[in-house]
Backbone bond lengths (Angstrom), bond angles and torsions (degrees), N, CA, C in turn:
res aa  C-N    CA-C-N  psi(-1)  N-CA   C-N-CA  omega(-1)  CA-C   N-CA-C  phi
1 M - - - 1.445 - - 1.575 111.44 -
2 V 1.331 117.60 136.73 1.409 123.41 -172.02 1.563 105.90 -75.35
3 Q 1.328 114.36 132.35 1.483 119.24 174.73 1.524 110.05 -76.78
4 T 1.320 114.84 119.84 1.528 117.68 177.69 1.490 112.90 -108.49
5 R 1.298 115.96 -4.81 1.525 112.76 -179.30 1.544 110.90 -84.24
6 A 1.316 117.25 129.69 1.483 121.33 -171.17 1.612 105.63 -74.61
7 P 1.306 113.15 136.12 1.470 116.44 177.40 1.514 114.43 -60.69
8 R 1.271 117.72 146.55 1.549 125.49 -176.42 1.530 107.43 -106.35
9 S 1.353 113.10 109.92 1.497 115.00 172.23 1.467 111.10 -81.48
10 P 1.313 114.90 151.21 1.537 117.20 -180.00 1.516 111.02 -69.27
11 R 1.305 117.22 125.81 1.491 123.77 177.84 1.498 111.51 -56.71
12 S 1.371 114.55 -30.07 1.428 114.96 -174.89 1.565 115.34 -62.54
13 S 1.253 113.30 -25.52 1.501 115.44 179.26 1.561 110.21 -72.20
14 R 1.346 116.19 -19.58 1.480 119.92 176.58 1.563 111.36 -66.85
15 L 1.301 117.47 -12.91 1.470 121.36 175.27 1.473 111.24 -61.23
16 G 1.347 117.42 -27.39 1.437 119.57 176.59 1.444 113.07 -65.18
17 T 1.325 116.75 -42.86 1.432 124.53 -177.62 1.583 108.73 -66.89
18 E 1.352 113.56 -41.79 1.501 114.87 179.09 1.420 114.86 -72.45
19 A 1.415 117.05 -26.52 1.503 121.14 173.84 1.554 106.98 -64.97
20 A 1.367 120.43 -38.25 1.367 118.81 173.10 1.502 118.49 -63.08
21 V 1.358 113.70 -32.48 1.449 121.14 173.72 1.481 109.61 -65.94
22 L 1.285 116.25 -52.36 1.503 117.39 178.11 1.450 113.20 -60.64
23 L 1.310 122.66 -34.48 1.501 122.56 174.96 1.527 109.96 -61.65
24 Y 1.292 113.88 -53.05 1.492 122.02 -175.42 1.517 112.79 -57.33
25 F 1.367 112.29 -47.49 1.518 119.65 -176.88 1.547 112.67 -96.38
26 R 1.302 120.38 17.87 1.478 120.96 -166.68 1.488 110.56 -57.19
27 K 1.347 119.14 -47.16 1.473 119.17 -173.68 1.492 110.68 -71.16
28 D 1.304 120.70 -31.45 1.471 127.52 176.33 1.523 106.58 -70.85
29 I 1.268 122.44 -45.42 1.475 122.78 -178.01 1.601 108.30 -64.15
30 V 1.348 113.39 -44.87 1.500 111.36 176.92 1.527 113.26 -62.37
31 R 1.253 116.45 -35.35 1.443 120.55 -178.64 1.473 108.04 -67.31
32 I 1.266 120.87 -46.27 1.546 128.51 178.68 1.534 111.36 -58.64
33 V 1.265 111.67 -49.39 1.502 117.32 -177.56 1.632 109.38 -65.91
34 K 1.244 115.58 -45.15 1.561 116.15 176.65 1.441 112.48 -62.33
35 A 1.373 117.57 -39.86 1.533 121.17 178.58 1.546 109.14 -65.78
36 W 1.370 117.41 -43.85 1.401 121.67 -179.53 1.546 111.42 -57.02
37 F 1.256 115.65 -55.86 1.515 120.45 -178.95 1.493 108.14 -60.61
38 A 1.360 119.75 -41.32 1.511 113.26 -179.50 1.448 116.17 -67.68
39 A 1.371 116.44 -31.51 1.464 120.82 170.71 1.563 110.41 -65.87
40 L 1.281 115.00 -45.28 1.448 117.46 -173.06 1.519 109.97 -62.58
41 F 1.294 117.28 -37.21 1.514 120.00 -178.24 1.459 113.55 -93.76
42 G 1.352 115.78 15.90 1.452 122.93 169.26 1.544 113.69 72.75
43 H 1.329 124.00 29.96 1.356 127.16 176.19 1.562 114.17 -67.46
44 H 1.444 112.28 -26.39 1.429 116.92 178.72 1.507 114.25 -107.78
45 G 1.318 117.73 5.53 1.457 123.05 -178.81 1.575 106.11 157.34
46 K 1.292 114.81 141.27 1.449 117.98 175.88 1.486 113.49 -84.97
47 D 1.303 118.94 -15.34 1.435 118.55 -174.67 1.643 109.69 -73.05
48 R 1.309 112.24 165.31 1.534 115.92 -177.10 1.468 114.20 -64.85
49 A 1.344 116.44 -31.31 1.513 114.65 -179.52 1.552 113.51 -70.94
50 H 1.355 115.42 -32.64 1.497 115.29 179.75 1.587 108.56 -79.24
51 R 1.365 114.42 -28.76 1.446 112.95 176.27 1.599 113.35 -71.84
52 L 1.303 113.81 -20.22 1.455 118.76 172.72 1.467 115.80 -91.35
53 G 1.459 115.48 10.94 1.472 116.58 171.62 1.501 116.77 100.81
54 K 1.379 114.41 11.49 1.488 115.46 -178.04 1.582 110.57 -63.61
55 G 1.337 110.95 127.35 1.550 116.40 177.39 1.417 111.71 83.08
56 N 1.374 122.09 3.50 1.507 123.02 -177.40 1.602 105.45 -132.68
57 P 1.277 118.65 99.09 1.458 119.94 178.61 1.513 113.95 -58.66
58 D 1.346 118.84 -33.79 1.410 118.89 -179.13 1.600 112.98 -70.41
59 A 1.266 113.13 -37.74 1.540 117.00 178.09 1.471 105.15 -68.22
60 L 1.391 116.86 -42.14 1.549 116.51 -178.05 1.480 108.05 -61.01
61 M 1.331 119.15 -39.19 1.477 117.88 -179.82 1.412 115.16 -62.67
62 G 1.324 117.07 -34.71 1.441 123.81 170.41 1.508 113.76 -54.98
63 W 1.339 117.49 -49.37 1.436 123.28 174.30 1.497 112.25 -60.19
64 W 1.351 113.07 -46.02 1.538 115.87 -176.31 1.549 111.40 -63.59
65 V 1.269 119.95 -33.36 1.444 123.94 177.96 1.541 106.75 -70.72
66 I 1.350 122.02 -41.18 1.456 121.60 177.82 1.471 110.94 -66.55
67 L 1.294 118.23 -44.38 1.525 122.27 176.90 1.468 110.45 -61.17
68 G 1.348 120.25 -45.59 1.333 118.93 -176.37 1.542 115.79 -76.16
69 S 1.367 118.33 -8.80 1.368 123.08 169.53 1.494 120.58 -81.71
70 I 1.354 111.50 -18.57 1.475 116.77 -178.43 1.608 115.17 -61.17
71 P 1.370 118.59 -44.12 1.428 115.56 -179.46 1.552 119.13 -57.21
72 I 1.360 112.74 -43.41 1.390 118.23 -176.23 1.619 110.95 -64.86
73 V 1.363 113.55 -35.69 1.476 120.23 179.77 1.523 108.70 -68.64
74 V 1.382 118.17 -47.08 1.481 120.28 -176.19 1.475 110.44 -70.99
75 L 1.294 121.95 -46.42 1.375 122.35 -179.18 1.535 114.52 -73.18
76 G 1.328 115.50 -25.18 1.492 115.63 170.73 1.432 117.66 -67.41
77 V 1.382 116.99 -34.58 1.412 122.36 177.83 1.523 110.51 -73.87
78 I 1.440 115.64 -41.58 1.481 117.27 -178.63 1.484 111.81 -64.57
79 F 1.372 118.40 -46.89 1.393 122.60 -173.01 1.520 115.19 -101.55
80 K 1.290 115.07 22.57 1.475 117.85 -179.15 1.485 115.88 -50.64
81 D 1.366 116.17 -47.90 1.430 120.25 -176.85 1.514 112.98 -64.24
82 A 1.267 117.28 -41.41 1.523 123.71 177.38 1.559 109.94 -65.24
83 I 1.275 112.26 -43.62 1.513 113.92 176.08 1.543 116.76 -57.68
84 E 1.315 110.96 -46.19 1.524 116.87 -178.53 1.501 110.35 -85.31
85 G 1.369 117.15 -1.38 1.446 117.23 179.93 1.469 113.32 -113.92
86 H 1.372 115.44 -108.03 1.536 112.29 -167.22 1.515 113.72 -71.44
87 L 1.345 120.74 -14.78 1.452 121.97 -179.45 1.554 108.38 -73.21
88 R 1.307 118.30 -22.27 1.477 121.33 -178.86 1.458 108.64 -84.59
89 N 1.306 113.42 68.67 1.580 123.38 -179.51 1.502 109.07 -121.37
90 L 1.249 120.54 137.27 1.500 125.53 -174.10 1.571 106.89 -63.70
91 Y 1.286 118.49 -37.63 1.496 120.83 179.29 1.549 111.24 -64.12
92 I 1.281 115.39 -43.86 1.482 120.74 174.21 1.427 113.06 -59.00
93 T 1.432 112.33 -50.85 1.394 118.82 -179.92 1.587 116.43 -54.07
94 A 1.324 112.64 -49.49 1.422 123.26 -179.26 1.494 107.92 -62.31
95 A 1.357 124.73 -48.60 1.395 128.48 -177.94 1.585 108.52 -60.65
96 V 1.344 114.62 -45.19 1.416 115.48 -174.38 1.485 113.89 -68.54
97 L 1.459 116.13 -32.76 1.459 120.29 175.41 1.427 113.00 -60.75
98 V 1.406 118.66 -39.06 1.441 122.93 178.96 1.524 107.87 -66.96
99 I 1.373 117.39 -51.27 1.447 123.57 -172.89 1.537 108.70 -55.59
100 F 1.349 116.14 -53.37 1.440 118.19 -175.89 1.451 118.51 -73.18
101 G 1.396 112.32 -19.36 1.516 119.41 170.11 1.622 108.53 -65.68
102 L 1.247 114.44 -42.24 1.444 121.63 177.34 1.552 110.55 -63.87
103 V 1.338 112.07 -48.94 1.459 119.14 177.29 1.576 114.38 -51.30
104 L 1.309 111.93 -49.22 1.456 118.94 174.33 1.518 113.93 -55.70
105 G 1.316 115.62 -48.01 1.423 121.12 177.45 1.516 113.82 -55.14
106 V 1.434 115.29 -50.23 1.476 122.50 175.48 1.522 111.50 -56.32
107 A 1.278 115.03 -46.18 1.541 120.48 -177.90 1.521 110.83 -57.73
108 D 1.292 114.18 -44.71 1.498 120.15 -178.28 1.477 111.05 -68.96
109 K 1.353 116.80 -31.17 1.517 120.40 179.60 1.524 114.06 -77.13
110 I 1.402 118.14 -40.93 1.336 118.86 -174.97 1.605 114.09 -99.04
111 G 1.312 117.42 -14.73 1.470 119.43 176.69 1.432 114.52 -55.93
112 R 1.388 118.76 144.00 1.369 120.41 179.33 1.641 113.38 -75.86
113 R 1.285 113.09 -26.84 1.516 119.78 176.65 1.541 113.88 52.48
114 T 1.301 113.92 43.62 1.471 121.90 177.22 1.517 119.07 -110.11
115 R 1.362 112.80 -17.27 1.502 116.24 -171.23 1.534 110.85 -97.65
116 E 1.308 115.14 142.34 1.440 121.36 176.82 1.511 109.34 -100.93
117 L 1.301 115.06 176.95 1.466 116.78 -173.33 1.474 114.53 -69.65
118 D 1.337 121.28 -23.58 1.444 120.43 -176.80 1.522 107.63 -81.76
119 T 1.348 123.47 6.39 1.421 122.91 175.01 1.586 108.12 -101.08
120 L 1.298 120.19 2.41 1.535 119.14 -177.50 1.463 108.28 -64.16
121 K 1.276 117.54 146.11 1.539 128.54 170.60 1.538 106.95 -116.61
122 A 1.420 109.50 172.02 1.447 112.87 -179.97 1.489 112.96 -63.31
123 K 1.331 121.01 -32.65 1.412 126.01 178.97 1.549 110.97 -62.80
124 D 1.371 115.25 -39.46 1.462 118.98 175.42 1.477 113.71 -65.09
125 A 1.389 115.14 -40.73 1.433 118.13 -177.70 1.602 109.47 -67.92
126 W 1.307 115.35 -36.87 1.475 116.26 177.32 1.421 112.78 -66.09
127 L 1.390 120.73 -42.91 1.446 127.96 178.55 1.509 109.21 -60.10
128 L 1.341 117.73 -47.36 1.448 126.14 175.12 1.453 113.45 -54.26
129 G 1.381 115.49 -43.94 1.445 123.78 -176.57 1.497 106.95 -69.40
130 L 1.343 122.04 -39.73 1.469 123.81 177.79 1.604 108.53 -59.93
131 A 1.316 112.48 -43.62 1.438 117.86 -179.48 1.538 114.69 -57.97
132 Q 1.362 109.99 -46.57 1.466 117.21 173.78 1.491 112.96 -56.43
133 A 1.377 113.20 -39.81 1.448 118.29 -175.77 1.533 112.33 -59.70
134 M 1.397 113.53 -27.82 1.449 117.22 -179.12 1.509 111.17 -60.30
135 A 1.259 119.59 -20.78 1.479 124.19 177.21 1.492 110.09 -63.92
136 L 1.273 122.12 -9.30 1.442 127.34 174.14 1.521 108.05 -61.33
137 I 1.355 116.08 -30.45 1.410 120.98 -177.05 1.516 106.26 -83.16
138 P 1.291 123.46 124.01 1.442 125.12 178.24 1.520 111.62 -53.93
139 G 1.320 118.61 129.04 1.400 122.35 178.61 1.556 110.95 106.79
140 V 1.323 116.91 -18.92 1.511 117.83 176.20 1.507 109.23 -85.89
141 S 1.228 117.19 129.10 1.391 124.10 176.28 1.625 109.84 -77.72
142 R 1.415 109.34 124.76 1.466 112.98 178.77 1.523 115.58 -54.37
143 S 1.390 110.85 -54.86 1.434 117.62 175.97 1.457 116.61 -65.28
144 G 1.339 116.10 -32.59 1.481 119.35 -176.65 1.545 108.05 -72.47
145 G 1.276 119.71 -37.71 1.537 121.16 177.66 1.510 109.86 -66.54
146 T 1.348 118.18 -40.28 1.446 119.21 -175.86 1.555 105.32 -72.64
147 I 1.272 116.63 -48.85 1.499 116.55 -179.50 1.470 113.59 -58.55
148 S 1.339 117.09 -41.43 1.521 117.72 176.34 1.580 111.09 -56.64
149 M 1.280 115.67 -51.29 1.453 120.54 -178.87 1.606 108.33 -59.57
150 G 1.314 118.75 -44.48 1.347 120.00 176.45 1.546 120.06 -58.75
151 L 1.366 110.68 -29.93 1.488 117.99 178.49 1.492 105.11 -78.96
152 F 1.320 121.46 -41.08 1.414 124.83 178.11 1.607 108.15 -59.74
153 L 1.223 118.59 -36.80 1.452 122.26 177.63 1.453 119.42 -79.05
154 G 1.387 111.33 3.34 1.467 122.07 175.85 1.549 117.43 88.15
155 L 1.327 112.21 8.90 1.594 114.03 178.29 1.496 107.75 -71.15
156 T 1.425 113.09 152.82 1.439 116.73 171.51 1.523 108.78 -65.75
157 R 1.372 112.01 164.65 1.487 114.23 177.45 1.511 114.01 -56.78
158 E 1.359 112.82 -44.38 1.460 117.53 -176.12 1.531 113.79 -69.52
159 A 1.295 111.61 -36.00 1.575 117.03 179.17 1.621 107.30 -66.38
160 A 1.370 117.92 -45.78 1.360 122.20 -179.96 1.585 111.97 -61.42
161 A 1.254 112.55 -42.64 1.606 115.43 175.13 1.385 114.02 -65.13
162 R 1.266 122.22 -42.85 1.436 125.42 179.45 1.446 112.65 -62.59
163 Y 1.364 116.97 -47.00 1.420 117.49 178.60 1.555 112.72 -66.25
164 S 1.232 115.71 -28.20 1.420 122.09 173.70 1.515 113.31 -59.42
165 F 1.319 114.82 -49.59 1.430 117.68 178.22 1.500 112.81 -63.65
166 L 1.320 117.09 -45.22 1.525 121.80 -178.16 1.481 109.51 -61.26
167 L 1.347 116.27 -42.65 1.498 124.80 -175.16 1.572 108.53 -61.96
168 A 1.333 112.27 -40.08 1.547 118.32 -172.62 1.535 111.37 -69.62
169 I 1.371 116.76 -20.28 1.489 116.64 -168.49 1.581 107.85 -63.79
170 P 1.321 123.04 -55.77 1.457 118.22 -179.98 1.536 115.85 -58.57
171 A 1.373 115.29 -39.66 1.481 115.14 179.29 1.522 113.93 -64.24
172 V 1.369 114.12 -48.70 1.487 114.31 -172.60 1.552 112.64 -68.16
173 I 1.449 110.41 -43.22 1.454 113.40 -179.96 1.493 108.78 -65.06
174 G 1.300 121.40 -37.50 1.411 123.06 -178.69 1.534 112.52 -64.41
175 S 1.299 118.66 -45.19 1.456 123.13 -175.73 1.540 107.56 -73.66
176 A 1.325 119.24 -39.25 1.474 120.53 178.63 1.491 112.37 -68.05
177 G 1.339 115.53 -40.71 1.466 116.23 178.60 1.537 111.90 -68.80
178 L 1.339 115.93 -35.43 1.488 119.56 175.96 1.491 110.14 -60.82
179 E 1.347 116.59 -43.08 1.540 118.72 -177.67 1.507 106.94 -67.47
180 L 1.315 121.50 -37.62 1.438 120.82 178.13 1.518 114.64 -61.17
181 V 1.273 114.23 -36.17 1.452 123.80 179.71 1.556 113.05 -73.48
182 T 1.288 115.36 -47.70 1.405 124.44 -170.23 1.494 115.09 -90.46
183 N 1.383 116.63 -32.55 1.438 122.53 -173.27 1.505 114.28 -120.45
184 S 1.329 117.61 20.31 1.426 121.98 -174.70 1.509 114.53 -55.93
185 D 1.437 114.89 -33.58 1.459 121.64 -179.90 1.538 108.49 -60.68
186 E 1.309 120.37 -32.57 1.486 124.35 -176.49 1.557 111.24 -62.60
187 L 1.368 114.50 -31.30 1.466 116.33 -178.93 1.575 115.13 -63.05
188 T 1.346 114.09 -33.03 1.419 117.78 -176.20 1.482 111.24 -108.63
189 A 1.385 121.12 -1.68 1.488 124.90 176.90 1.484 108.34 -64.10
190 A 1.315 112.99 156.38 1.468 122.36 169.87 1.539 111.44 -47.81
191 G 1.283 119.32 129.85 1.465 116.61 -178.68 1.453 118.60 82.72
192 G 1.369 115.22 -11.80 1.464 122.43 -178.49 1.519 109.71 -80.46
193 P 1.315 118.65 170.91 1.503 119.72 -179.63 1.549 115.94 -68.84
194 G 1.381 114.32 -25.93 1.399 115.18 176.65 1.566 110.37 89.77
195 A 1.401 116.80 142.22 1.429 122.48 -177.68 1.506 109.49 -57.20
196 L 1.326 120.02 -46.85 1.444 124.20 -172.32 1.532 108.90 -63.41
197 N 1.284 117.74 -49.86 1.440 122.87 178.14 1.512 115.12 -61.40
198 T 1.366 114.12 -32.12 1.438 119.20 177.08 1.527 108.37 -67.97
199 V 1.377 116.74 -43.35 1.470 123.43 -177.51 1.567 106.16 -62.43
200 I 1.306 113.79 -50.90 1.483 116.73 179.44 1.445 113.88 -54.43
201 A 1.336 117.76 -48.01 1.492 126.51 -179.69 1.525 109.10 -57.62
202 T 1.374 117.23 -43.66 1.419 121.59 179.51 1.502 112.99 -62.66
203 V 1.363 116.45 -45.10 1.534 121.22 177.90 1.493 109.35 -62.15
204 V 1.361 118.90 -45.43 1.345 123.09 -178.77 1.572 109.52 -58.97
205 S 1.309 115.99 -53.21 1.500 124.01 -177.31 1.500 108.55 -56.69
206 F 1.283 117.87 -38.60 1.474 122.14 177.30 1.472 112.84 -60.79
207 A 1.363 116.65 -49.44 1.467 118.97 -176.34 1.542 109.16 -70.12
208 V 1.323 117.37 -49.29 1.383 118.26 176.95 1.471 117.43 -59.40
209 G 1.425 113.84 -41.37 1.377 120.93 178.23 1.556 113.39 -57.98
210 Y 1.345 117.88 -44.54 1.463 119.95 -179.61 1.521 111.31 -65.31
211 V 1.299 119.02 -43.15 1.414 122.31 175.15 1.592 114.01 -57.01
212 V 1.357 113.19 -43.67 1.408 116.62 -178.65 1.583 113.46 -68.98
213 I 1.342 115.81 -31.58 1.495 124.75 -179.66 1.431 105.98 -64.66
214 V 1.356 117.84 -52.00 1.425 121.12 -178.67 1.516 115.14 -61.53
215 W 1.429 113.91 -44.12 1.406 116.50 176.80 1.516 116.55 -67.42
216 F 1.377 112.14 -40.91 1.526 119.88 -179.53 1.538 114.99 -63.55
217 L 1.367 113.24 -43.63 1.493 113.75 178.17 1.476 113.02 -71.35
218 G 1.327 116.44 -30.01 1.420 121.41 176.58 1.526 111.19 -69.02
219 S 1.208 117.73 -47.37 1.473 124.30 178.76 1.530 112.47 -65.58
220 S 1.340 117.90 -33.33 1.424 124.90 179.03 1.494 111.77 -52.50
221 R 1.349 118.43 -35.50 1.396 126.27 -176.40 1.501 111.85 -62.12
222 T 1.383 116.04 -31.13 1.525 120.62 -170.53 1.461 111.65 -126.15
223 T 1.330 119.42 -27.32 1.462 122.36 -169.76 1.430 111.16 -101.78
224 R 1.281 116.98 149.01 1.533 122.51 174.89 1.481 106.45 -60.22
225 I 1.469 114.96 131.57 1.527 116.75 178.50 1.536 108.24 -58.74
226 G 1.196 119.75 -41.00 1.438 119.90 -175.61 1.494 113.33 -55.00
227 R 1.299 115.28 -40.98 1.480 120.75 175.65 1.455 115.80 -68.23
228 S 1.352 114.91 -48.28 1.479 120.20 -178.40 1.503 111.39 -63.41
229 S 1.381 114.77 -45.21 1.448 113.20 -174.55 1.443 113.33 -76.52
230 G 1.366 116.62 -14.94 1.498 116.54 -179.75 1.575 105.40 -69.09
231 T 1.355 123.60 -19.77 1.401 122.37 172.10 1.574 108.71 -95.57
232 A 0.857 129.11 33.50 1.493 136.27 175.47 1.545 109.49 137.95
233 S 30.968 144.27 -100.91 1.394 140.85 53.35 1.458 109.95 -8.76
234 A 1.461 126.01 170.77 1.366 115.54 -171.88 1.468 116.03 -65.34
235 S 1.281 120.77 -35.53 1.452 123.31 174.61 1.511 111.39 -64.53
236 R 1.329 119.91 -38.31 1.408 122.54 -177.66 1.558 105.97 -78.12
237 R 1.331 121.02 -24.75 1.419 119.37 178.32 1.585 106.68 -66.65
238 S 1.314 118.27 -40.76 1.457 117.63 179.29 1.576 111.37 -65.49
239 S 1.313 113.41 -35.46 1.449 115.46 -178.00 1.549 109.94 -68.91
240 W 1.341 115.78 -39.71 1.431 115.87 177.42 1.482 117.55 -67.54
241 R 1.339 116.09 -23.23 1.429 122.75 178.17 1.485 110.89 -77.24
242 S 1.253 118.66 -22.88 1.365 120.07 -172.90 1.627 109.56 -124.31
243 L 1.311 119.51 37.97 1.455 123.22 175.62 1.524 108.83 -60.69
244 A 1.243 119.28 119.92 1.457 123.10 172.01 1.522 107.88 -169.16
245 P 1.269 117.09 155.68 1.489 120.92 178.10 1.508 108.19 -63.19
246 E 1.347 114.11 142.75 1.454 118.40 176.34 1.583 110.67 -100.24
């Protein structure tokens, strides 16, 4: 009988990829976190608007990442059984890969690509979060879904890609950490991946992930996203346009 159930890779190995994201965006993440806490505790104003990041793009980005992370958490909990059950099917995975590859190509073709990250609104963050939540379906690329939505919303290729990486941090670290805590026995169980293999996979995913991030963000400035992904305030405005490790 043909096996139609898609194999399930350990989420813990994805910590390597997220470690690469954390390394690449380390200075920006620190800046965002500091600005978010400063706004939350009223350092720039005690009113609600300033606590929610008014006039501070970095604090706003912190709120947008939080808001965009809500859909994948809620939907992941509600549909956990379906995601781990009948949706994990090779035919569904293959079909979804093709469909979302086409979606990404269409998004890159018709998107205006004029907006930068400092133009994001709450509605945009929510829609981008819903797009990321589509990755709960096996075969949907987390970054591909988010980037496609970003392009449909008029973001530039680079802005869409950067927000995609930032938005993925809480979701991936959260899911991988939860798996390590709740399913750690499966790593060493008979037929499981094993602790050594998981460590090796994590290290390899870190190295490959960092190289891909550098290449992908560089190519997104000049190359059509569909092609590249197929292989895998005014001062603040300028800083968001040039996010990169120094």
